[in-house]
C-alpha positions in Angstrom: 21.3 -8.9 -5.6 21.4 -12.7 -4.9 22.0 -14.5 -1.7 22.1 -18.0 -0.4 18.8 -18.8 1.3 17.7 -21.8 3.2 14.4 -22.8 1.6 13.7 -26.0 3.6 15.0 -28.0 6.6 14.5 -31.6 7.9 15.8 -33.7 10.7 15.9 -37.2 11.9 16.1 -37.6 15.7 16.3 -41.4 16.6 13.5 -42.8 18.6 15.6 -44.8 21.1 16.0 -42.7 24.2 19.0 -43.5 26.4 18.9 -41.8 29.8 21.9 -41.3 32.1 20.6 -44.1 34.3 21.6 -46.6 31.5 25.3 -45.9 32.3 25.1 -46.6 36.0 26.3 -50.2 35.5 29.3 -49.3 33.4 32.9 -49.8 34.6 34.7 -46.5 34.1 38.4 -46.1 33.9 40.8 -43.2 33.6 42.8 -42.8 30.4 45.8 -44.4 32.3 43.8 -47.5 33.0 43.2 -46.9 36.7 39.6 -47.2 38.0 37.7 -44.1 38.7 37.5 -44.4 42.4 33.9 -43.1 42.9 30.4 -44.7 42.8 29.3 -44.9 39.2 26.2 -43.0 39.8 28.2 -40.1 41.2 30.4 -40.2 38.0 27.2 -40.1 35.8 25.7 -37.3 37.9 28.9 -35.3 37.7 29.0 -35.5 34.0 25.4 -34.4 33.7 26.1 -31.3 36.0 29.0 -30.3 33.6 27.5 -31.1 30.1 23.8 -30.6 30.9 23.1 -33.9 29.2 20.2 -35.9 30.8 19.5 -38.3 27.9 20.5 -38.8 24.3 19.2 -40.6 21.2 20.6 -43.8 19.5 19.8 -45.0 16.1 18.2 -48.4 15.8 20.7 -51.2 14.8 19.3 -51.4 11.2 19.8 -47.7 10.4 23.2 -46.4 9.3 24.3 -42.8 9.1 23.5 -42.7 5.5 20.0 -44.0 6.1 19.2 -41.3 8.7 20.8 -38.7 6.5 18.5 -39.7 3.6 15.5 -39.4 5.9 16.4 -35.9 7.0 17.1 -35.0 3.4 13.7 -36.1 2.2 12.1 -34.1 4.9 14.1 -31.0 3.9 13.3 -31.5 0.2 9.6 -31.9 1.0 9.7 -28.8 3.2 11.3 -26.8 0.4 8.7 -28.1 -2.1 11.2 -28.8 -4.8 11.9 -31.6 -7.3 15.0 -33.4 -6.0 16.2 -33.6 -9.6 16.9 -29.9 -9.5 19.6 -30.3 -6.8 23.1 -29.4 -8.1 25.1 -30.6 -5.1 24.6 -32.9 -2.1 27.1 -32.1 0.6 27.2 -34.5 3.6 29.2 -33.7 6.7 30.2 -36.5 9.0 33.2 -38.0 10.8 33.0 -41.8 10.4 30.7 -42.6 7.6 28.5 -45.6 8.0 29.2 -47.9 11.0 27.2 -51.1 11.1 25.7 -51.9 14.4 27.9 -54.4 16.3 31.0 -53.5 14.4 33.5 -50.6 14.6 34.5 -50.6 11.0 33.8 -47.3 9.3 32.6 -47.3 5.7 32.8 -44.4 3.3 33.1 -46.4 0.0 31.1 -45.1 -1.8 30.8 -41.6 0.0 27.8 -41.0 2.3 26.6 -38.3 -0.1 26.6 -40.8 -3.0 24.5 -43.1 -0.9 22.1 -40.3 -0.1 21.7 -39.4 -3.8 21.0 -43.1 -4.5 18.4 -43.2 -1.7 16.6 -40.2 -3.0 16.5 -41.7 -6.5 18.1 -38.8 -8.1 19.0 -39.5 -11.7 20.4 -36.1 -12.6 24.0 -36.7 -13.6 24.9 -33.1 -12.9 23.9 -33.5 -9.2 27.3 -33.9 -7.5 27.5 -35.6 -4.2 30.5 -35.4 -1.9 31.4 -35.6 1.8 33.0 -33.0 4.1 35.2 -34.1 6.9 35.8 -31.1 9.2 34.9 -32.3 12.6 31.8 -31.0 14.4 31.8 -27.8 12.3 31.2 -29.9 9.2 27.6 -28.9 8.5 28.3 -25.2 8.9 31.3 -25.7 6.5 28.9 -27.3 4.1 26.8 -24.1 4.2 30.0 -22.0 3.5 31.1 -24.3 0.6 27.6 -24.2 -1.0 27.5 -20.5 -0.8 30.9 -20.3 -2.4 29.9 -22.6 -5.4 26.7 -20.4 -5.8 28.8 -17.2 -6.0 31.1 -18.8 -8.5 28.1 -19.7 -10.8 28.7 -23.4 -10.5 25.5 -24.3 -8.8 22.2 -22.8 -7.7 20.7 -25.3 -5.4 22.3 -27.6 -2.8 21.4 -30.1 -0.1 23.6 -29.8 3.0 23.3 -32.6 5.5 25.1 -33.4 8.8 24.7 -37.0 10.0 26.4 -39.1 12.6 26.0 -42.3 14.7 28.6 -41.7 17.3 27.0 -44.1 19.8 28.8 -46.9 17.7 32.3 -45.5 18.1 32.4 -44.8 21.9 34.3 -46.7 24.5 31.9 -47.9 27.2 34.7 -47.7 29.8 35.3 -44.0 29.1 32.9 -41.6 30.9 33.0 -39.4 27.8 30.9 -42.1 26.1 27.9 -40.5 27.8 28.3 -37.4 25.8 27.8 -38.6 22.3 24.7 -39.4 20.4 23.1 -40.0 16.9 21.1 -37.8 14.6 20.8 -36.1 11.2 19.8 -32.7 10.0 19.5 -31.2 6.5 18.8 -28.0 4.7 18.1 -27.2 1.1 19.9 -24.0 0.0 19.1 -21.9 -3.1 20.8 -18.9 -4.7 18.1 -16.4 -5.4 17.5 -12.7 -5.9 16.7 -11.0 -2.5 15.7 -7.6 -1.4 18.4 -6.3 0.7 20.6 -8.6 2.8 18.9 -11.9 3.3 20.2 -15.4 3.6 24.0 -15.9 4.1 25.6 -12.6 4.5 29.0 -13.4 6.0 31.1 -16.3 7.2 34.4 -16.9 9.0 36.7 -20.0 9.3 39.6 -20.6 11.5 41.9 -23.6 11.8 44.9 -23.9 14.0 46.0 -27.5 13.6 49.1 -27.0 15.7 49.5 -28.5 19.2 45.8 -28.7 19.4 45.4 -31.0 16.4 44.8 -34.1 18.5 42.6 -32.9 21.2 40.0 -35.2 19.6 41.5 -38.4 18.4 41.0 -42.2 18.1 42.4 -44.4 20.9 42.2 -47.8 22.6 39.7 -48.6 25.4 40.5 -47.3 28.8 40.0 -50.8 30.3 43.3 -52.2 31.2 44.4 -55.6 29.9 41.4 -55.8 27.6 41.6 -58.1 24.5 39.7 -55.3 22.7 42.1 -53.9 20.1 39.5 -51.4 18.6 39.9 -47.7 18.4 37.3 -45.4 19.9 36.6 -41.7 19.8 38.7 -39.9 22.6 39.2 -36.3 23.7 41.1 -34.1 26.0 38.0 -32.4 27.4 39.8 -29.7 29.5 42.0 -28.7 26.6 39.1 -28.4 24.2 37.2 -26.3 26.7 40.2 -23.8 27.1 40.7 -23.8 23.3 37.0 -23.1 22.5 36.8 -20.2 25.1 40.0 -18.7 23.8 39.1 -18.8 20.1 35.4 -19.3 19.2 34.1 -15.9 20.5 36.6 -14.0 18.5 35.8 -16.0 15.3 32.1 -15.4 15.9 32.7 -11.6 16.2 34.9 -11.8 13.1 31.9 -13.1 11.2 29.6 -10.5 12.6 32.0 -7.8 11.8 32.1 -9.0 8.2 28.3 -8.9 8.1 28.4 -5.3 9.2 26.9 -6.0 12.7 27.6 -3.1 15.0 26.3 -4.5 18.2 25.4 -7.9 19.5 21.9 -6.8 20.2 21.2 -7.1 16.5 21.6 -10.9 16.7 18.3 -12.7 17.4 19.5 -16.2 17.7 22.8 -18.0 18.1 22.8 -21.6 17.0 26.0 -23.0 18.5 27.2 -26.6 18.3 25.7 -28.5 21.2 29.0 -29.8 22.7 28.7 -29.1 26.4 26.2 -26.8 28.1 28.8 -25.0 30.4 31.2 -24.6 27.5 28.5 -23.3 25.1 27.2 -20.8 27.8 30.8 -19.6 28.4 31.4 -19.1 24.7 28.3 -17.0 24.3 29.0 -15.0 27.4 32.6 -14.2 26.1 31.1 -13.2 22.8 28.8 -10.7 24.5 31.6 -9.3 26.6 33.4 -8.5 23.4 30.6 -6.0 22.9 30.8 -4.9 26.7 27.6 -6.8 27.6 27.8 -8.7 30.8 24.7 -10.9 30.6 22.6 -12.3 27.8 19.0 -13.5 27.5 18.9 -17.4 27.4 16.3 -17.0 24.5 19.2 -15.9 22.3 21.0 -19.2 22.5 18.7 -22.2 22.3 20.0 -25.6 23.5 18.7 -29.1 23.0 21.8 -30.9 24.4 19.9 -31.8 27.5 17.7 -34.3 25.6 19.6 -35.1 22.5 23.3 -35.1 23.6 26.2 -34.2 21.2 25.6 -35.6 17.7 28.5 -33.6 16.3 27.7 -32.3 12.8 24.0 -32.9 13.4 23.5 -30.7 16.5 23.1 -27.4 14.7 20.8 -28.4 11.7 18.6 -30.5 14.0 18.3 -27.7 16.5 17.6 -25.1 13.8 14.9 -27.4 12.3 13.3 -27.8 15.7 13.2 -24.0 16.2 11.8 -23.4 12.7 9.0 -25.8 13.5 8.3 -24.5 17.0 9.5 -27.7 18.7 12.0 -26.3 21.1 10.1 -24.5 23.9 9.5 -20.8 23.2 12.3 -20.5 20.7 11.2 -19.1 17.3 12.7 -17.4 14.2 10.9 -15.0 12.1 11.5 -12.9 8.9 14.2 -10.4 9.4 15.9 -12.1 12.3 19.7 -12.3 12.2 21.0 -15.6 13.3 24.5 -16.9 13.8 25.6 -20.5 13.3 28.9 -21.4 15.0 30.8 -24.5 15.7 34.1 -25.9 17.0 35.6 -29.3 16.6 38.3 -31.8 15.7 41.3 -30.4 14.0 40.9 -28.0 15.7 38.5 -26.1 13.5 36.1 -23.2 14.1 33.5 -21.6 11.8 30.6 -19.2 11.8 27.9 -18.1 9.4 25.8 -14.9 9.7 22.3 -15.5 8.2 19.4 -13.2 7.8 16.2 -15.1 8.1 
């Protein structure tokens, strides 16, 4: 029997480290334009206590999202030891495409995937590049789509990338600007005969898109009477938190049920979108409680949000690459491990993939 297997991974984590102290000179306002009546350092410290973010990475001005996507892609291709000409599909998940430093104009003409194909120098005309716009769960959705194309007999090898430069689309007068960061992660997937259940063994996708559709949206600066007429990424944080806790654990369990998992103890690692440390912890706890388990070992759910912030579609693939390479503390994956990828984001969309390493 054949399954979709990850045969190589790569990541690009920008070299520019931006600590929380860098925001202590910002002027922060509420969404209604009123000043936040607290010392700025207190605002910064409060956000760190909620999200767990101490620092984040920003791409250098000369690097676009497609550039860092291509870097991560090359590393994944090298890790897989394959000829890039044998890739059938390049799937790139993102939210804003390329944003030149110093501007707020997004650019997806041509698609980011086409730009990556060009950067990799792939001449194979049957290598199809396309983008996925699915919010933060975009990279996981790319895995699901590649798996579906493989099973349909349309492709046998795919490059799935998540890349974002969110630092260029945040409002400096909105405290949520401290959450977002830049990065890119990639994986080479191959459909191959396997002994038993290995690779992708199940998935689940949920999309509500009702009153929750605009929990993440584009809006004007919080600074009142500003001549700035640009739109920035905005969010209703509390509503997202409540939505995620209500729906993500059940979607994760639905995926595990489809995989034939009888108990949560069978899962070795949970790679969850790095959105907010407290939210992620609460989601995992609720998942475990669905199996009547009150506590969980922190080794099950690695986190890198403390040092890398929320890079949207890039959080899961960069973290997975770090763990594979032994670069995230004591976290490791080994043959036979059952891992769960799960994410939630704009739309609102949720997905999960059960993967046997």
